[in-house]
C-alpha positions in Angstrom: 7.3 20.5 17.8 10.0 18.0 16.2 8.8 16.4 12.9 7.2 13.1 14.0 7.0 11.9 10.5 9.2 8.7 10.2 10.8 10.1 6.8 14.3 7.8 7.6 12.1 4.7 8.2 10.0 5.0 5.0 13.3 5.8 3.2 14.8 2.6 4.5 11.8 0.4 3.8 11.6 1.8 0.2 15.2 1.0 -0.5 14.8 -2.6 1.3 11.7 -3.3 -0.9 13.3 -2.1 -4.3 16.5 -4.2 -3.4 14.5 -7.4 -2.5 12.5 -6.9 -5.7 15.8 -6.7 -7.7 17.2 -9.9 -6.1 13.9 -11.7 -7.0 13.9 -10.5 -10.7 11.1 -7.9 -10.8 13.3 -5.0 -12.0 12.2 -5.5 -15.4 8.6 -5.5 -14.9 7.0 -2.3 -16.7 4.8 0.0 -14.8 1.5 -1.0 -16.3 2.5 -4.6 -15.0 3.2 -3.2 -11.4 -0.1 -1.5 -11.4 -1.9 -4.8 -12.4 -0.4 -6.5 -9.5 -1.1 -3.4 -7.2 -4.6 -3.9 -8.7 -4.8 -7.5 -8.0 -3.5 -7.5 -4.5 -6.2 -4.8 -3.5 -8.7 -7.1 -4.4 -6.8 -10.2 -2.5 -7.5 -7.8 0.4 -11.4 -7.2 -0.3 -11.8 -10.9 -0.7 -10.1 -11.6 2.6 -12.2 -8.9 4.3 -15.1 -10.5 2.8 -14.2 -13.8 4.4 -13.8 -12.1 7.9 -17.1 -10.5 7.6 -19.3 -13.6 6.8 -19.6 -12.8 3.1 -20.4 -14.9 0.5 -17.4 -17.2 -1.0 -16.7 -20.4 -3.0 -17.0 -23.1 -0.7 -14.7 -25.0 -2.7 -11.9 -22.3 -2.1 -9.8 -21.7 1.2 -11.9 -20.1 4.0 -8.6 -18.6 5.5 -7.9 -15.0 5.0 -4.8 -13.4 5.4 -5.2 -9.7 6.0 -1.6 -9.0 7.2 -0.1 -10.6 4.1 -2.3 -8.9 1.7 -1.6 -5.4 3.4 1.8 -6.3 3.3 1.6 -7.2 -0.4 -0.1 -3.7 -1.1 2.7 -2.0 0.8 5.3 -3.8 -1.2 3.7 -2.9 -4.6 3.0 0.7 -3.7 6.6 1.0 -3.0 7.6 -0.8 -6.5 5.2 1.5 -8.5 6.6 4.7 -7.0 10.2 3.3 -7.8 9.0 2.8 -11.4 7.6 6.8 -11.3 11.0 7.6 -9.7 8.8 8.7 -6.6 10.4 9.2 -3.2 7.8 7.9 -0.8 9.4 9.4 2.1 9.4 12.9 0.7 5.9 12.2 -1.1 4.3 11.2 2.2 6.0 14.0 4.5 4.6 16.7 1.9 1.2 15.3 2.1 1.3 14.8 5.7 2.2 18.1 6.4 -0.8 19.0 4.1 -3.1 17.0 5.8 -2.2 18.4 9.3 -3.6 21.9 7.9 -6.6 20.4 7.0 -10.2 20.5 9.2 -11.6 16.9 8.7 -15.5 16.2 9.2 -17.9 13.7 7.6 -20.0 14.8 4.9 -23.5 15.7 5.4 -22.8 16.5 9.0 -23.9 20.0 10.3 -21.0 21.7 12.3 
């Protein structure tokens, strides 16, 4: 069976995101700053999910939920964090996915 993990595409995306980050002036951010922004973006995704699921929101705020934009922001920040940690995301993903493919998954508290 051929390797179906899109390693080259992930590597290309990582290089693109890092290049654009440098062009936009983000190359001097510390790891701490990048992790703060990543956490903020996850919070924004949660707020968007709350909006589309009719959760409580501040009526004075926008009721629009940009799920796609928030997920894209999280992906970008993950690559920026990986860059700061000198992690090749394509290799890390391939390694982890190969481990996951060997696992047997089931819901907790379910009998066999």
